[in-house]
C-alpha positions as CSV (number, residue, x, y, z in Angstrom):
1,M,-0.1,-0.2,0.0
2,N,1.3,3.5,-1.0
3,M,0.7,6.2,1.8
4,R,0.5,9.7,0.4
5,R,0.4,13.1,2.8
6,R,-1.8,16.0,2.6
7,I,0.0,18.8,4.2
8,P,-2.1,21.7,5.8
9,V,-0.9,25.1,5.9
10,P,0.3,26.0,9.6
11,G,-0.1,29.6,11.1
12,D,-2.0,32.7,10.3
13,L,-2.4,31.4,6.8
14,A,-4.0,27.9,7.7
15,Q,-7.9,29.2,7.2
16,D,-9.4,31.4,4.7
17,E,-12.9,32.5,5.1
18,R,-14.1,31.5,1.7
19,F,-12.0,28.5,0.8
20,G,-11.9,26.7,4.1
21,E,-8.6,24.8,5.4
22,M,-5.8,25.9,3.4
23,Y,-3.1,22.9,2.2
24,Y,-0.1,22.9,0.3
25,A,-0.8,21.6,-3.1
26,L,0.9,20.8,-6.2
27,T,0.2,22.0,-10.0
28,K,0.5,19.8,-13.2
29,K,3.9,21.7,-13.4
30,D,5.2,20.5,-10.1
31,E,5.0,23.7,-8.6
32,L,4.0,24.5,-5.0
33,C,1.1,26.5,-3.8
34,M,-1.5,26.6,-1.3
35,I,-5.4,25.9,-1.9
36,G,-8.5,26.0,0.0
37,I,-10.2,22.5,0.7
38,Q,-13.5,23.9,-0.3
39,A,-12.5,25.7,-3.6
40,S,-14.6,24.9,-6.4
41,P,-14.2,21.4,-8.2
42,N,-12.8,23.1,-11.7
43,T,-10.2,24.6,-9.4
44,M,-9.3,21.3,-7.5
45,K,-8.8,19.7,-10.9
46,R,-5.7,21.7,-11.2
47,Y,-3.9,20.9,-8.4
48,R,-3.1,17.8,-6.5
49,L,-3.4,18.0,-2.6
50,E,-1.4,14.5,-2.1
51,F,2.2,14.5,-1.5
52,T,4.8,11.2,-1.6
53,A,7.5,11.5,1.2
54,E,10.1,12.4,-1.6
55,E,7.8,15.3,-3.2
56,A,7.3,16.8,0.3
57,E,11.3,16.6,1.0
58,R,11.8,18.3,-2.4
59,H,9.8,20.9,-1.7
60,G,10.9,21.4,2.1
61,L,7.6,20.3,3.8
62,S,8.8,17.0,5.0
63,N,9.1,18.3,8.7
64,L,5.4,19.8,8.7
65,P,2.4,17.7,10.4
66,Y,0.5,16.0,7.7
67,E,-2.4,13.8,7.1
68,E,-1.8,10.4,5.9
69,V,-3.9,9.3,2.7
70,N,-4.4,6.1,1.2
71,E,-3.9,6.4,-2.5
72,N,-6.1,3.5,-3.4
73,A,-8.9,5.1,-1.3
74,T,-8.7,8.3,-3.6
75,K,-9.2,6.6,-7.0
């Protein structure tokens, strides 16, 4: 079983009134960004919220708290 992780944004940027809890995400070009969990479905299609351990390390997020996600459950 391959485990992936969702990484919530810490601190003052963790919550947005309109888009809810903020998470780190990757674009299709592997660029790091933040997105609210309540963003529209069209917006969510452009981003991937799940990181592998290697991706988290590459983007400097490996020391942040995360939520484990079963990759098979999201397909």
